[in-house]
N, C-alpha and C positions, 0 to 999 in steps of 0.2 A: 757281608759279614760271615766269618767262619761258623760252621755248624759242628757241634760236638755230640757224639754218642756217649752216654754215660750209664753207669750202674751205681745205685746208691741205696742206702738204708733210710727209710722214713722214720719219723719220730715214733711211730707205732712198732718199729722193728721189722717192717715188711721190706722185701727187696723190690726195687723198682728200676726198670730200664726205660730210658726215654732219650729225647734229643733236646738240646738247648743251643740257642745262638748267642754268641758273646764275642767281644773284640779279642779276647785272649783266653787261654786255658785258665789262668789265674782268676780272671773275672768270672768265668763259668763256675769255677769252684766256689768263689765268694758268693755268687748268687744262690747256689745250691745250699750253702751253709745258712744263708739268710732264711731259706725255706725250712730249715731244720733237717736237712738231709745230709747224711754222712756219705761222702763219695768213696766208692770202692774202686772204680775204674772209670777213666775218661779218655776219650780219643777223638781227635779232630777228623772229620770226614774228608776224604779227598775231594778236590774241586769238581771232579766228574761225577761223584756219587750223588750230590744234591746241590741244588742252587738255592741258597738262602738269601732272600732279599734283605737289603739294608733296612734298619728300623725294626720295630716290633710288629709282628703280624697279628691280626685279629680285629675284632670289633672295637671301635673307639669307645672309651668309657663315657658315660653321660656327664653332663656339666655338674649336676647336683652332687655326684660322688666326688668329683675332683674338688669342687668348692668346699664340700664338707671336710675333706682331708686337709685342705689348705687351712681351714679354720682350726681344726684340731692341732695342726702344726704350729699355728700362731699361739694357741693356748699353752701348748707344751713348752715352747720357747720362752713364753712370758713367765712361766713358773720355774724356769731354770733347768729344764731337761735338756741335755746335750743334743745338738742337731742330728748327729748320726743315730743316736739312740731313738730319737723321735721318729726319724724316717724309717728306721727298722720296724718299729711298732706299727706304723701306718701301712707299710708294705705287707705285714702279716694280716692286717685287718681288711685290706682291699678286697672287694667282691669281684671286680673285673680282673681277669687274668692279665690283660694287657696293662692295666694300671698298676697291678702288683709288680709286674716285671719291670715297668718303667721306674717305679719307686726303688726297686732293688738296685737297678743300675745307678740311679741318682745317689743312693746310699753309698755305694762303692766309690763313685767319683768323689763325693764329698769327703769320705774317709781317707782318700788318697790326696786330699788337699785342693780339690777343685772348688770353685765358688758355686753356690746354689744356683745363681743366675745362669752360669755356663751349663750346668746340668739340666736345668729347665729347657734351655735353648736346644738341646739335643732331641727333645721330644715335642715338636711343634704341633703334632696331632692332639696332644693332651693339654699342654700349657700354652696359652695364647701369648702373643708378643708382649701384652701388658704385664703378664706375670714375670716375664724375663726382665723387663725394664724396671718394674717396682722392686724386684729382688736386687737388681744391680744398684739402684739408688740407695736402698737400705744398706747394702754392703759398703757403700762409700761414705757412710756417716749417719744414716738414719737408723730407725728402729725396725729390725726385721720382723719382730712380732706384730708391730703396729701395721707395717706395710702389708703383711700377709693377711691380717684381719680385714683391711680395706679391700684387698684383692678378692677375698672370699665374699664380702658384701657385694662388690661389683658383679662377680660371676653369678651369684644367687639372684640378683635383680635382673640380670640379662636372661637367665633361665626362666624366670617368672614371666618376663615380657614375651619371650618366645612361646611359652605355653599359652598365654592369652591370645597372641596373634594366631597361633594354630587353631585355638578354639573358635576364634572369631571367623576364621576362614573356612572352618569345617562345613557350616550350613550353606554358604554360597557355593562351595564346591559341589556339594550334594545336589543342590538345585540345578547347577550348571550341567552336571552329568545327566540328570533326569531329562532336562530340556534337550540336551544333545541326542540322547537316545530316542526321545519323542520325534524330533526332527528327522533323525535317521530312519525311523520306521515309516514316517510319512513319505519321505523322499524315495525310499527303496520299495515300499509295498503299496502305498495308497495312491500316490501320484501316477504311477504307470497305468493304473486302471482308468483314471480320469483322462489320461492322454489318449487311450484307445477310444474312449467315449467321444472326446472332442474331434478326433479324426473321423469317426463315423458320421458325426453330425455336420462336419465341415464348418464348425463354428470358429469365429475369430476370437482368440483369447487375449486378455491384457498382457502387456509386456512383463509385468511382475510374475504373472502365472507362467508365462513362457519361459522366464528365467528359471523358475523352480522346476519346470519340466526338463529344461536343459541340464540342470544340476542332477536331477533324478536319472536322466539317461547316462550321464557321465559316471555317476556312482554305480549304477547297475552294470554298466559295460566294463568299467575299469576297477571293479571292487578289489581285485587282487593287488593293485598298486597301492591302494590305501592301507590294506592289511600289511603289505610288505614294508611300507613306510613306517607304520606303527611299530613293527617288529625291529626294523633298523634303528629307530629312535630309542627303543628299549635297550638294545645291545650297545649303542653308542653311549647312552647314559651310564650303563654298567661299566663300560670301559673307562669313562672319565672318572667315575667314583673309585676305580682301582688305581688311578694315578696318584702321585704324592699330593698334587694340588686338590684333587677331589677328596682324598682322605682327610686332608687338613681342613677343608671347608665343610665337609659333611660327616 
């Protein structure tokens, strides 16, 4: 997606220079107008100057904010406020910069005649497939306000369930981590001392104890492999989260 350098005046009258990514110069100007900024100068950057990835960059907004905005949109439509005007107001109120920018693009698309479902579909990180389908069904003969209200209910319930699951998992995870650290200390520091004692005494140890001693030897000898594996897992996870699938799911 093209990236544009621009200079504009804010609502407070201050001069501002920044960059914005948009599909065209007209869309960039429209997005800036929605922010209340008066464009003085705008210019597309050459392809070699910057590489702007497709989509909106930044942290994904939380489900509660998206669900709240959808509920507000449902109420505004029910009271007869035009869709474009409703979307404009929501984009100005959004706390998440990513969500605000997505709403601005949706506002522009809808004002140019695009269906709301099509606009939702362009932002899969923010609007789930259910939002797209419910909006599409409403556009073909249902009530958009009612469908958006049901969608907000569904998203809020999903967010509440997710919070409860995380809360329920927190205690077992803490216990598991403490148990793992305890075993690690025993295998790394305590068992080697017993191994030396058994060797001096020439005593025969049970197979379970021998297994623990073997694990201890492997851990203390190849500790760098375990640390390297943990670091590799961390970076692989980060790499996955930076992919479109990872951003969409998390």
